[in-house]
C-alpha positions in Angstrom: -4.3 84.1 33.7 -6.0 82.5 36.7 -6.0 78.7 36.9 -7.6 76.0 39.1 -4.4 73.8 38.9 -1.0 73.6 37.3 -1.4 70.9 34.7 0.5 67.7 35.2 2.0 68.0 31.7 3.2 71.6 32.2 6.9 71.9 31.4 7.4 75.6 31.1 5.9 78.8 32.4 6.0 80.8 35.6 3.2 80.6 38.2 2.3 82.3 41.5 0.6 80.0 44.0 -1.1 81.7 47.0 -1.7 79.5 50.0 -3.2 80.3 53.4 0.2 81.2 54.7 2.6 82.0 51.8 3.0 82.8 48.2 5.1 80.5 46.0 6.7 81.4 42.6 7.2 78.3 40.5 9.3 78.6 37.4 9.0 75.4 35.3 11.4 76.7 32.7 14.2 77.2 35.2 13.0 74.4 37.5 12.9 76.6 40.6 10.6 77.1 43.6 10.6 80.2 45.8 8.5 80.6 48.9 7.6 84.0 50.3 6.3 83.3 53.8 3.4 85.5 55.0 3.0 87.1 51.5 -0.7 87.0 50.4 -1.6 85.5 53.8 -5.3 85.5 54.7 -6.3 87.0 58.1 -7.1 83.5 59.4 -5.7 82.6 62.8 -6.2 78.9 62.1 -3.1 78.9 60.0 0.4 79.8 61.4 3.2 80.8 59.2 6.1 78.4 59.6 9.7 79.2 58.8 11.3 76.9 56.3 14.9 76.5 55.2 15.7 78.6 52.1 12.6 80.8 52.5 12.7 83.7 49.9 15.4 81.9 47.9 15.1 79.9 44.7 15.5 76.2 45.3 15.8 73.4 42.7 12.3 72.1 41.7 12.3 68.5 40.6 8.6 68.0 40.1 5.2 69.5 40.8 3.2 66.4 42.1 0.0 68.3 42.6 -1.1 71.9 42.8 -4.8 72.6 42.8 -7.0 75.3 44.4 -8.5 74.0 47.6 -5.9 71.3 48.3 -2.3 71.4 49.7 0.3 71.6 46.9 3.1 69.0 46.8 6.5 69.9 45.4 9.5 67.5 45.0 12.7 69.6 45.6 16.4 69.1 46.2 18.5 71.0 48.6 20.2 74.0 47.1 23.5 73.2 48.7 23.4 69.4 48.2 21.5 68.1 45.1 21.6 64.5 46.5 19.3 65.6 49.3 15.6 65.5 48.2 12.4 66.2 50.0 8.7 67.0 49.6 7.4 70.6 50.2 3.8 70.3 51.1 1.8 73.6 51.5 -1.2 74.7 53.3 -4.3 74.7 51.0 -4.0 76.6 47.8 -6.2 79.7 47.4 -5.2 80.9 44.0 -2.9 80.0 41.0 -1.9 82.5 38.4 0.2 82.0 35.3 2.5 85.1 35.1 4.9 84.0 32.4 
């Protein structure tokens, strides 16, 4: 099911989020975030694919602050190897959101 945003009150479900440079898999049931850099990327030279720590690995997702088509998504995550280290993951603008589970 295609969506324009992940609702603020969503507590379960699995979503794919395609941005200008990557595809994210968000599992709200397991509270994980996975970034696949370059997957689904548009042929747009304006956006460069950055390498981030733990790319292509599940990392602990604490909160989806915002995730709407047309805007950068904001995810609050903790480090996989140190749960006391927390940081924001902010994406390039979101192109599509799909609920897959």
